[in-house]
C-alpha positions, 0 to 999 in steps of 0.5 A: 391373827397378830395383827388383829390383836395388836390393832385391837389393843391400840384402839382400846388404848385409843379409846381410853385416851379420848374417855380420860382426855373428855373427862378432864376437858369437862372437870377442867370446865366445871372449875372454870364455871365456879370460878367465874361464878364466884368472881361474880359473886364477889363483885356483886353482878348478877347473871343479867349484869355479867352477861351484858358485861361479856357482850359489851367486852366481845363487842369492843373486841369485834370493833377493835378487830374490824376497826 
């Protein structure tokens, strides 16, 4: 039964670690999204303009990669 207790504690620790990591990733993503929105607002760009800029940037990166 000693091995089962060790395995149970290990699994609970792993699940806790994954939960903390997931929470951290989502918190950072939310923070990053807020910062991007603030930059777009300060530049006076609307959502459509900002998306078109991102698409142009992605297209130029693809052209560089294939060119």
